[in-house]
C-alpha positions in Angstrom: -15.8 9.8 2.9 -15.7 6.5 1.3 -15.4 3.4 3.8 -12.8 1.0 3.9 -13.2 -1.8 1.3 -13.6 -5.1 2.1 -12.8 -8.5 0.9 -15.0 -9.3 -2.2 -15.2 -6.0 -3.4 -14.1 -4.7 -6.9 -10.9 -2.7 -6.2 -11.4 0.9 -7.5 -8.9 1.9 -10.7 -6.2 4.2 -9.6 -3.7 6.0 -12.0 -0.8 7.8 -10.1 3.1 8.0 -10.3 5.5 5.9 -8.8 8.8 7.3 -7.3 10.1 7.7 -11.1 7.0 9.5 -12.4 5.7 6.5 -14.4 2.2 5.9 -14.2 0.9 2.8 -12.9 -2.8 1.7 -13.2 -4.7 -0.7 -11.6 -6.1 -2.1 -15.0 -2.2 -3.1 -15.9 -1.9 -4.9 -12.9 -5.0 -7.1 -13.5 -4.1 -11.1 -14.1 -1.7 -10.9 -11.3 -1.5 -10.6 -7.6 -1.0 -6.9 -6.1 -0.4 -5.6 -2.7 -1.2 -2.2 -2.2 -0.3 -1.0 1.4 -1.6 2.6 2.3 1.1 4.5 5.0 0.9 8.0 6.4 4.5 9.3 6.0 7.9 8.4 4.3 10.7 8.2 7.0 8.7 8.0 9.7 9.2 4.7 12.4 6.5 2.8 11.6 6.2 3.6 7.9 10.1 2.8 7.6 9.4 -0.9 9.7 6.9 -1.6 7.3 8.5 -0.6 3.6 12.0 -2.6 5.1 9.8 -5.7 5.7 8.3 -5.5 2.4 11.5 -4.9 0.8 13.2 -7.7 2.8 10.4 -10.0 1.8 10.0 -8.9 -1.9 11.8 -11.7 -3.9 9.5 -14.0 -1.7 6.5 -12.1 -3.0 7.7 -12.2 -6.6 8.1 -15.9 -6.5 4.4 -16.2 -5.6 3.6 -13.9 -8.6 2.9 -10.6 -6.5 3.8 -7.2 -7.0 3.9 -4.8 -4.1 3.4 -0.8 -3.9 3.3 1.4 -0.9 1.2 4.8 -1.2 1.3 7.8 0.9 0.4 11.3 -0.1 4.3 12.4 -0.3 5.9 13.3 -3.7 7.8 11.4 -5.8 11.0 13.2 -4.9 10.4 12.3 -1.2 9.9 8.8 -2.2 13.0 8.8 -3.8 14.8 9.8 -1.0 13.3 7.3 1.5 13.8 4.8 -1.1 17.6 5.9 -1.3 18.1 6.3 2.8 16.7 2.9 3.4 17.8 0.9 0.4 14.2 0.1 -0.4 12.9 -2.4 -3.0 9.4 -1.8 -3.2 7.5 0.8 -5.3 6.3 3.7 -4.0 3.2 5.6 -5.2 2.6 9.4 -4.8 -0.6 10.4 -4.3 -0.3 13.7 -3.6 -4.0 14.3 -4.6 -5.2 12.1 -2.2 -7.7 10.5 -4.8 -6.7 6.7 -4.7 -6.3 7.4 -0.7 -9.9 8.8 -0.7 -11.1 6.1 -3.5 -9.6 3.1 -1.1 -11.0 4.5 2.3 -7.8 5.2 4.3 -8.3 8.9 3.9 -10.3 9.6 7.0 -10.4 11.9 10.0 -8.0 11.1 12.9 -7.1 12.5 16.4 -4.6 13.0 18.5 -3.9 15.0 21.7 -7.6 15.9 21.3 -7.0 17.7 17.7 -8.7 15.8 14.9 -7.1 16.3 11.5 -7.4 14.0 8.0 -4.7 11.4 7.6 -3.8 7.9 6.2 -5.1 5.1 8.4 -2.2 2.3 7.8 -4.2 0.1 5.5 -3.4 -2.8 3.0 -5.2 -5.0 0.4 -4.5 -8.0 -1.3 -6.0 -7.6 -4.6 -6.4 -10.8 -6.5 -5.7 -11.3 -10.6 -9.6 -10.4 -11.0 -9.1 -6.9 -9.7 -11.1 -7.9 -6.6 -10.1 -7.3 -2.8 -9.3 -10.8 -1.9 -8.1 -9.6 1.9 -8.0 -6.1 3.8 -6.1 -5.7 6.9 -6.9 -2.2 8.9 -5.4 -0.2 11.4 -2.2 -2.5 10.8 0.8 -2.3 13.5 3.9 -2.5 11.1 5.9 -4.8 12.7 5.5 -8.1 11.1 2.7 -7.3 8.7 4.7 -7.9 5.3 5.2 -11.5 7.2 1.0 -11.5 7.5 0.5 -10.7 4.3 2.7 -13.1 2.4 1.2 -16.1 4.4 -2.1 -15.2 3.2 -1.3 -14.7 -0.3 0.4 -18.5 -0.2 -2.6 -19.4 1.6 -5.1 -18.0 -0.9 -3.1 -19.2 -3.9 -3.8 -22.3 -2.4 
């Protein structure tokens, strides 16, 4: 099992579809800042809060030259419903094979009510234009998180 990535590490390449079936790859995102946030499942309370907050701030992220991608193991069709239902403006990537989730260290054993299972540990990475992890947030609490990521982006860009 891959460990959570840390600031200074090279971001693993990825190639997965967005909600519209368009393939998104890290190598096409180099030369700009990228936020990748991993979340467990579409249309659950915490995931909805996080997606709405990133959507509300998406124009500010764009102003600072950053793209935002939410990644979960949900399908493209489920992402489309989630986006439509909550009027989201962030792009959602469908990692149904859990390749990117594993490469980024967020597909881990979790436990609830005494049962263990594999799931997504809510994590966000800020990737700099050189393709390196500039900041990592692990075990994220959804409320207010997007604002913290934006503040750190602004700080790092100086």
